[in-house]
C-alpha positions as CSV (number, residue, x, y, z in Angstrom):
1,M,0.0,-0.1,-0.1
2,N,1.1,3.5,-0.7
3,P,2.5,5.6,2.3
4,A,0.0,8.0,3.7
5,V,-0.2,11.5,2.4
6,V,-1.8,14.5,3.7
7,A,-2.8,17.4,0.9
8,P,-4.0,20.4,2.5
9,S,-6.7,22.3,0.4
10,L,-5.7,25.7,-0.6
11,L,-9.5,26.4,-0.8
12,A,-9.6,26.4,2.8
13,A,-6.7,28.9,3.4
14,N,-7.1,32.7,3.9
15,H,-7.7,33.8,0.2
16,G,-5.9,37.2,0.9
17,A,-2.7,35.3,2.2
18,F,-2.1,32.3,0.0
19,A,1.5,32.4,0.3
20,Q,1.1,32.3,4.2
21,G,-1.1,29.2,3.7
22,V,1.4,27.6,1.8
23,R,4.0,28.2,4.2
24,S,1.8,26.7,6.9
25,V,1.7,23.4,4.9
26,E,5.4,23.3,4.8
27,E,5.7,24.1,8.4
28,A,3.6,21.1,9.3
29,G,6.1,18.9,7.4
30,L,4.0,17.9,4.4
31,T,4.8,17.8,0.8
32,W,1.4,18.2,-1.1
33,L,-0.8,21.0,-1.6
34,H,-4.3,20.4,-3.0
35,V,-5.4,23.1,-5.4
36,D,-9.2,23.1,-6.2
37,I,-10.2,24.8,-9.8
38,M,-14.0,25.7,-9.7
39,D,-15.7,27.3,-12.8
40,G,-19.1,28.2,-11.4
41,H,-20.7,25.7,-14.1
42,F,-19.6,22.2,-13.2
43,V,-19.8,23.2,-9.6
44,P,-21.8,26.0,-8.1
45,N,-18.8,28.0,-6.8
46,I,-15.8,29.9,-8.6
47,S,-12.2,29.8,-6.8
48,F,-9.4,30.6,-8.9
49,G,-7.3,29.7,-12.0
50,P,-3.9,28.9,-13.3
51,Q,-2.7,32.3,-12.7
52,V,-2.8,31.4,-8.7
53,V,-1.0,28.5,-9.5
54,A,1.6,30.2,-11.5
55,D,2.2,32.7,-8.8
56,L,2.5,30.4,-6.0
57,R,4.9,28.1,-7.8
58,P,8.0,29.9,-7.4
59,L,7.4,30.0,-3.7
60,T,7.3,26.3,-2.6
61,K,8.4,23.0,-3.7
62,L,5.1,21.4,-2.7
63,H,3.7,18.8,-5.1
64,F,0.7,20.8,-6.7
65,D,-2.3,18.2,-6.8
66,V,-4.6,20.3,-8.9
67,H,-8.2,19.1,-9.0
68,L,-10.3,20.5,-11.9
69,M,-13.9,20.7,-11.0
70,I,-14.8,22.4,-14.3
71,S,-16.9,21.6,-17.3
72,H,-14.4,21.4,-19.8
73,P,-11.1,20.4,-18.3
74,D,-9.4,19.4,-21.5
75,R,-9.6,23.0,-22.5
76,Y,-7.1,24.1,-19.6
77,I,-4.5,21.4,-19.7
78,E,-1.7,23.4,-21.2
79,A,-2.5,26.4,-19.0
80,F,-2.2,24.4,-15.8
81,A,1.1,22.7,-17.0
82,K,2.6,25.9,-17.9
83,A,1.5,27.5,-14.5
84,G,3.3,24.5,-12.7
85,A,0.9,22.0,-11.8
86,E,2.4,18.5,-11.4
87,R,-1.0,16.7,-11.4
88,L,-4.1,17.3,-13.0
89,T,-7.3,15.4,-11.7
90,V,-10.4,15.7,-13.9
91,H,-14.1,14.4,-13.3
92,V,-15.4,11.5,-15.0
93,E,-18.7,13.3,-14.9
94,A,-17.5,16.4,-16.9
95,D,-18.1,17.1,-20.5
96,H,-15.1,15.8,-22.3
97,D,-13.5,12.7,-23.8
98,V,-11.8,11.3,-20.6
99,A,-9.4,8.9,-22.3
100,K,-8.3,11.7,-24.4
101,T,-7.9,14.0,-21.8
102,I,-5.9,11.8,-19.4
103,A,-3.5,11.1,-22.5
104,A,-3.1,15.1,-23.1
105,I,-2.3,15.7,-19.5
106,K,0.5,13.0,-19.5
107,A,1.6,14.4,-22.8
108,H,2.1,17.6,-21.0
109,G,4.3,16.1,-18.7
110,M,1.9,15.8,-15.6
111,T,0.4,13.0,-13.8
112,A,-3.2,12.3,-14.2
113,G,-5.9,11.4,-11.7
114,I,-9.8,10.6,-12.3
115,A,-12.3,12.0,-9.9
116,M,-15.8,11.1,-9.2
117,N,-18.7,12.6,-7.2
118,P,-20.4,11.0,-4.1
119,D,-23.4,9.6,-6.0
120,A,-21.4,8.3,-8.9
121,D,-21.2,4.5,-9.6
122,P,-17.6,3.7,-9.1
123,R,-17.5,1.4,-12.0
124,R,-17.6,4.3,-14.2
125,V,-13.7,4.9,-13.5
126,L,-12.7,1.2,-14.3
127,P,-11.7,2.1,-17.9
128,Y,-9.2,4.4,-16.9
129,L,-7.5,2.7,-13.7
130,D,-4.6,1.6,-15.9
131,S,-3.9,5.1,-17.2
132,V,-4.0,7.4,-14.1
133,D,-2.1,7.4,-10.9
134,L,-4.8,8.5,-8.7
135,V,-8.2,8.0,-8.1
136,L,-10.2,10.7,-6.1
137,C,-13.2,9.8,-4.3
138,M,-15.2,12.9,-3.5
139,T,-16.9,12.4,0.1
140,V,-18.9,15.7,-0.2
141,F,-20.6,17.1,-3.4
142,P,-18.0,19.5,-4.8
143,G,-18.2,23.0,-4.5
144,F,-17.8,24.5,-1.0
145,G,-15.6,23.8,1.9
146,G,-16.8,22.7,5.3
147,Q,-19.3,20.4,4.4
148,S,-20.0,17.0,6.4
149,F,-18.6,13.8,5.2
150,I,-20.9,11.5,3.4
151,P,-20.4,8.0,4.9
152,S,-21.7,6.0,2.0
153,V,-18.7,6.9,-0.4
154,L,-17.1,4.3,2.2
155,E,-18.4,1.8,-0.1
156,S,-17.1,3.2,-3.2
157,I,-13.7,3.5,-1.5
158,R,-13.8,-0.2,-0.7
159,F,-14.7,-1.1,-4.2
160,I,-11.8,0.9,-6.0
161,A,-9.2,-0.3,-3.2
162,A,-10.4,-4.1,-4.1
163,E,-10.2,-3.3,-7.9
164,R,-6.6,-1.8,-7.2
165,A,-5.5,-5.0,-5.3
166,R,-7.0,-7.2,-8.0
167,R,-5.2,-5.5,-10.7
168,G,-2.1,-5.5,-8.7
169,A,-1.8,-1.7,-9.3
170,N,-0.3,1.0,-7.2
171,F,-2.4,4.3,-8.0
172,R,-3.2,6.5,-5.2
173,L,-6.7,6.4,-3.8
174,E,-7.6,10.0,-2.6
175,V,-10.5,11.2,-0.4
176,D,-11.8,14.8,-0.4
177,G,-14.6,16.4,1.5
178,G,-15.1,16.6,5.4
179,I,-11.9,15.0,6.2
180,N,-10.7,15.2,9.8
181,V,-8.8,12.5,12.0
182,E,-12.3,10.4,12.5
183,T,-13.4,10.5,9.0
184,G,-9.9,10.3,7.5
185,L,-9.0,7.2,9.6
186,R,-12.3,5.6,8.4
187,C,-11.3,6.3,4.8
188,R,-7.9,4.8,5.5
189,E,-9.4,1.5,6.9
190,A,-11.4,1.4,3.6
191,G,-8.4,1.7,1.5
192,A,-7.5,5.3,1.0
193,D,-4.1,6.6,1.3
194,T,-4.3,10.1,0.4
195,F,-6.3,12.6,2.3
196,V,-7.5,16.2,1.1
197,T,-8.2,18.3,4.0
198,G,-9.3,21.9,4.2
199,T,-11.0,23.4,7.2
200,A,-10.0,20.7,9.7
201,F,-6.3,21.4,8.9
202,F,-6.3,25.2,8.7
203,K,-8.3,25.4,12.0
204,A,-6.3,22.9,14.0
205,P,-4.6,24.2,16.8
206,D,-1.5,22.1,16.0
207,R,-1.3,21.4,12.4
208,K,1.5,19.3,12.4
209,A,0.0,16.8,15.0
210,F,-3.3,16.8,12.9
211,A,-1.3,15.7,10.0
212,A,0.6,13.3,11.9
213,A,-2.9,11.7,13.3
214,L,-3.9,10.9,9.7
215,T,-0.5,9.4,8.5
216,A,0.8,7.6,11.6
């Protein structure tokens, strides 16, 4: 199984002080930063775009785990590659040719992930498991931070983890939404190894201890 990784979500940081938020992730001893891109169409919220990624890139060596919650992710691959994203994760539900989008992401030198919403049939991602290195199971409906964890997604996590084992694959299994120590450990028991956490991380009195509790 892959070693556990905690990826704090930039969405939950102070939007007037992103650089400070990035430093707090580094100070917690972490190596990943999750960056949620929202277009107001695929999800009912607007966050930020490739310019924010480009501006933050020179400030840190954190791995930029960029999650495109947008209707046409295939149109923005080059922009995020140039901005400095190392990974692009796209939704199986979005309006695009998923296989072509994954191939284009890899052609631009990035690793690719496939995401699915809480109500998605996990079988929808099966055709892409041999071409991605991460599967993201949303544990809330995407769009806004601070939502409550949806326990029914644990079944999807178990399904994907079992399929990973059956194939002898090593893609990461990421969860995002309402992740705190309690829910994160439930996801870990189900097979997840990568934990996106926003509100719980940035509001934790001891962020390093919080992250350690998820990865111990």
